C-alpha positions in Angstrom: 0.0 0.0 0.0 1.6 3.2 -1.1 1.2 6.5 0.8 1.2 9.9 -0.6 4.1 12.1 0.4 3.0 15.1 2.4 3.7 18.3 0.5 5.6 20.9 2.4 4.5 24.6 2.2 6.4 26.7 -0.3 9.3 28.8 1.0 10.9 32.0 -0.4 13.5 30.0 -2.3 10.7 28.2 -4.2 9.3 31.6 -5.2 12.7 32.8 -6.4 13.2 29.7 -8.5 9.7 29.9 -10.0 10.1 33.6 -10.9 13.7 33.2 -12.1 15.1 35.8 -9.7 17.3 35.7 -6.6 16.0 35.2 -3.0 17.2 38.7 -2.2 15.0 40.1 -5.0 12.0 38.3 -3.6 12.8 39.7 -0.2 12.9 43.2 -1.6 9.5 42.6 -3.2 8.0 41.4 0.1 9.4 44.5 1.9 8.0 46.9 -0.8 11.4 48.0 -2.0 11.4 50.7 -4.6 14.5 49.3 -6.2 12.8 46.6 -8.2 11.9 46.4 -11.9 8.3 46.1 -13.0 9.1 42.9 -14.9 10.6 41.3 -11.8 7.7 42.4 -9.6 5.2 40.9 -12.0 7.0 37.6 -12.2 7.3 37.4 -8.4 3.6 38.2 -8.0 2.7 35.4 -10.5 5.0 32.9 -8.7 3.5 33.7 -5.3 0.0 33.2 -6.7 0.9 30.0 -8.5 2.6 28.4 -5.5 0.2 29.7 -2.9 3.1 31.2 -0.9 2.3 32.9 2.4 5.2 35.1 3.6 6.0 34.8 7.3 5.0 37.8 9.4 8.3 37.4 11.3 10.4 37.4 8.1 8.6 40.5 6.8 9.3 42.3 10.1 13.0 41.6 10.2 13.9 44.6 8.0 12.0 47.2 10.1 10.5 47.9 13.5 7.1 46.6 12.8 7.2 43.6 15.1 5.7 44.0 18.6 8.0 41.5 20.2 9.6 41.3 23.7 12.6 39.1 24.1 13.2 37.4 27.5 16.6 36.1 28.4 17.0 33.6 31.3 19.6 31.1 32.3 17.2 28.6 33.9 13.6 28.8 32.9 12.7 25.7 35.0 13.2 27.4 38.4 9.9 28.5 40.1 10.8 32.2 40.2 11.9 32.3 36.6 8.8 30.4 35.4 6.3 32.6 37.2 8.1 35.8 36.3 8.0 34.8 32.6 4.3 34.0 33.0 3.8 37.5 34.4 5.7 38.9 31.4 3.6 37.0 28.9 0.3 38.0 30.6 1.2 41.7 30.5 2.6 41.5 27.0 -0.6 40.0 25.7 -2.6 42.9 27.2 -0.2 45.3 25.5 -0.5 43.5 22.2 3.1 42.2 22.2 4.4 38.7 21.5 7.1 37.2 23.8 10.2 35.2 22.7 12.0 33.3 25.5 15.6 32.4 24.9 17.5 30.2 27.4 21.1 31.5 27.9 23.7 28.8 27.5 27.5 29.3 28.0 28.5 25.7 27.4 30.4 26.6 24.2 32.4 29.5 23.0 29.8 30.4 20.4 26.5 29.3 22.0 25.8 32.6 23.9 26.8 34.8 20.9 24.5 32.7 18.6 21.6 33.2 21.0 22.2 36.9 21.2 22.5 37.2 17.4 19.2 35.4 16.9 17.5 37.7 19.4 18.9 40.9 17.8 18.1 39.8 14.3 14.4 39.8 15.2 14.4 43.6 16.0 12.4 43.3 19.3 10.8 46.2 21.0 13.1 45.5 23.8 14.7 42.8 26.0 14.0 41.7 29.6 16.9 39.9 31.3 16.4 37.8 34.4 19.7 38.8 36.0 20.6 36.1 38.4 24.1 34.9 37.4 27.3 35.5 35.4 25.8 34.2 32.1 23.1 36.8 32.3 25.7 39.5 33.0 27.5 38.4 29.8 24.3 38.7 27.8 23.7 42.2 29.1 27.1 43.3 28.0 26.4 42.2 24.4 23.1 44.2 24.1 23.4 47.5 22.2 22.8 50.7 24.3 20.2 51.8 21.7 17.9 48.8 22.6 15.4 49.2 25.5 16.5 46.8 28.2 15.0 46.0 31.6 16.7 43.7 34.2 14.9 41.7 36.9 17.0 41.1 40.0 20.7 41.4 40.5 22.8 44.3 41.6 21.5 47.8 41.3 22.8 51.2 40.2 24.4 50.3 36.9 22.4 52.7 34.8 19.7 50.3 33.6 16.0 50.1 34.2 15.4 47.5 36.8 12.8 45.6 38.7 13.9 44.6 42.2 12.3 41.7 44.1 13.8 43.0 47.4 15.6 39.7 48.0 18.0 41.2 50.6 15.1 42.5 52.6 13.5 39.1 52.5 16.7 37.3 53.7 17.0 39.8 56.5 13.3 39.5 57.6 13.5 35.7 57.7 16.7 35.8 59.8 15.2 38.4 62.1 12.2 36.1 62.5 14.3 33.1 63.6 16.3 35.2 66.0 13.1 36.6 67.5 12.1 33.0 68.2 15.1 32.8 70.5 17.7 31.0 68.3 21.2 32.1 69.1 22.3 32.1 65.5 20.9 31.1 62.1 22.8 28.8 59.7 22.3 29.3 55.9 22.2 27.1 52.8 23.0 29.4 49.8 21.6 29.0 46.4 24.3 28.7 43.7 24.0 32.2 42.3 24.5 35.4 44.4 24.8 39.0 43.6 26.9 40.8 46.2 25.0 43.5 48.1 21.4 42.6 47.1 20.9 38.9 47.6 19.0 37.0 50.2 22.3 35.8 51.6 23.4 39.4 52.1 20.2 40.0 54.1 21.0 37.0 56.3 24.5 38.4 57.0 23.2 41.9 57.6 20.7 40.6 60.2 23.3 38.6 62.1 25.7 41.5 62.1 23.0 43.9 63.3 22.4 41.6 66.3 26.2 41.3 67.1 26.3 37.6 66.1 29.3 36.1 64.3 28.3 35.0 60.9 28.7 31.2 60.5 30.1 29.7 57.3 27.4 29.4 54.6 26.6 25.9 53.3 26.1 25.0 49.6 24.6 22.0 47.9 23.6 23.3 44.4 20.0 23.6 43.2 18.9 20.0 43.7 16.6 19.1 46.6 18.2 15.6 46.8 21.5 17.3 47.6 19.9 19.3 50.4 18.4 16.0 51.6 21.9 14.5 51.9 23.0 17.7 53.7 20.2 17.3 56.2 21.2 13.8 57.0 24.8 15.0 57.5 23.9 18.1 59.6 21.5 16.1 61.8 24.4 15.1 64.1 25.2 18.8 64.8 23.1 19.3 67.9 24.2 22.9 68.3 22.4 23.9 65.0 18.8 25.0 65.9 17.8 27.2 63.0 18.5 27.0 59.3 17.5 29.5 56.5 17.5 27.6 53.2 18.1 29.7 50.0 14.9 28.5 48.4 11.9 26.3 49.3 13.1 23.2 47.3 16.3 23.2 49.2 14.4 23.7 52.5 12.1 20.7 51.7 14.9 18.4 50.8 16.8 19.5 53.9 13.8 18.8 56.2 13.4 15.4 54.7 17.0 14.6 55.4 16.8 15.8 59.0 13.6 13.7 59.6 15.2 10.6 58.1 18.1 11.0 60.5 15.7 11.3 63.5 15.7 15.1 64.0 12.3 16.7 64.6 11.2 19.9 62.8 10.6 22.4 64.4 10.9 20.8 67.9 14.6 20.3 67.6 15.5 22.4 64.6 13.7 25.2 62.8 13.9 25.5 59.0 12.7 28.3 56.7 12.8 28.7 52.9 12.4 31.3 50.3 9.9 31.9 47.3 6.7 30.3 48.7 6.7 27.2 46.4 3.2 25.8 45.7 4.1 22.7 47.8 5.2 24.8 50.8 1.8 24.9 52.3 1.2 21.2 52.1 4.7 20.1 53.1 5.1 18.3 56.5 5.5 20.5 58.4 4.2 23.5 56.5 7.1 25.7 55.4 7.7 29.1 56.8 9.0 31.1 53.8 9.3 34.5 52.1 6.7 35.0 49.3 8.0 36.9 46.3 5.5 38.4 43.8 7.2 37.1 40.7 4.2 37.7 38.4 4.0 41.3 39.4 7.7 41.7 38.8 7.2 40.4 35.2 4.3 42.7 34.6 6.2 45.7 35.9 9.2 44.8 33.7 7.0 44.9 30.6 5.5 48.3 31.6 8.9 49.7 32.2 10.3 48.4 29.0 7.4 49.8 26.8 7.7 53.2 28.6 11.4 53.2 27.7 10.6 52.2 24.1 7.9 55.0 23.7 10.2 57.6 25.2 13.0 56.6 22.8 10.6 56.9 19.9 9.5 60.3 21.0 13.1 61.4 21.4 12.8 61.8 25.2 15.7 60.9 27.5 14.4 59.2 30.6 16.7 58.6 33.6 17.1 54.9 34.7 14.2 53.7 36.8 13.9 51.0 39.5 10.6 49.5 40.5 10.6 47.7 43.9 8.3 44.7 44.3 8.5 43.7 48.0 7.4 40.3 49.4 6.2 39.1 52.7 7.0 36.4 55.3 4.5 33.5 55.3 4.6 31.9 58.8 3.7 28.2 58.9 4.9 25.3 61.1 8.5 24.6 60.2 9.9 27.3 62.5 9.3 27.5 66.3 10.8 28.9 69.5 14.2 27.6 70.4 13.8 25.4 73.5 10.8 23.3 72.5 12.7 20.1 73.4 16.1 19.0 74.6 17.7 21.3 72.2 17.0 24.2 74.6 20.3 23.5 76.3 22.0 24.2 73.0 20.2 27.6 72.7 21.4 28.6 76.2 24.9 27.4 75.6 25.1 29.3 72.3 23.9 32.4 74.1 26.6 32.2 76.7 24.9 29.9 79.3 21.9 32.0 80.1 
């Protein structure tokens, strides 16, 4: 039994071959170029009609500024914060009649990042939003032309770019203050792999401890994976002088709690654990996770608004100063953190405080 071969839709090279002209000549015709002979124009028109060719709206917009497109650059689109931020960008862009192109930044090869940036710039977007959480995003920012409207979400501030701040440092400080107010002598910290000096949740942790006159303990690291935090929890379970831990995100906090429980430590009776971001599973975890809720969706929406204001000002010839929009979060108190001294660990609290 023979099957018919599916016919592919015609492309611009098919039109060029049918009309007996070059691809660039067809491109000039599609972009209404004045530098085209009447004979060539007629042959191209006949070829388009004969083949049923439908030019791509993207391809037609490459030569001008007709595309309402916002490019989003992110190193890791799978993380909770990145995913919800991108959702907020897409929701606001749709309302503002813009499409969104998401490009995952990759620095695995010498040319991968440059190829990504070249693809983005070739599309002539209205502007670019960069989720600025690591060194790869910094490299991408450096390669963007100054003439292109750009907004960054997160990262260090004060470098002359429009920015949306998620107030991460304030969040880290608030969580640490919360644990200290519960009577814990100090707070240990599991860092997320990326950190921007001066504005990160880890900086907030350090600032809170210093403000209370407490020596800052060495920060722990275990990557992004919850299973690695689980192993760390098993390992740290033997350290009976540790009564409070601030994990850099909720996935790490949940993995850490699981490891502690498997090693026989009770949360929060013997050790309190808090997270960051308010993951959808935080509320139903056992115990419910105290965390810091960031409004990622609002940050994405604010970035689109800031970007299009910058684009409109540029079109009007107006020079706006760099703007920063702050999107604060809030502590969500659940069951994973409690007063130091609920059980036998109370002696560790007193010892750490100087034997009170």
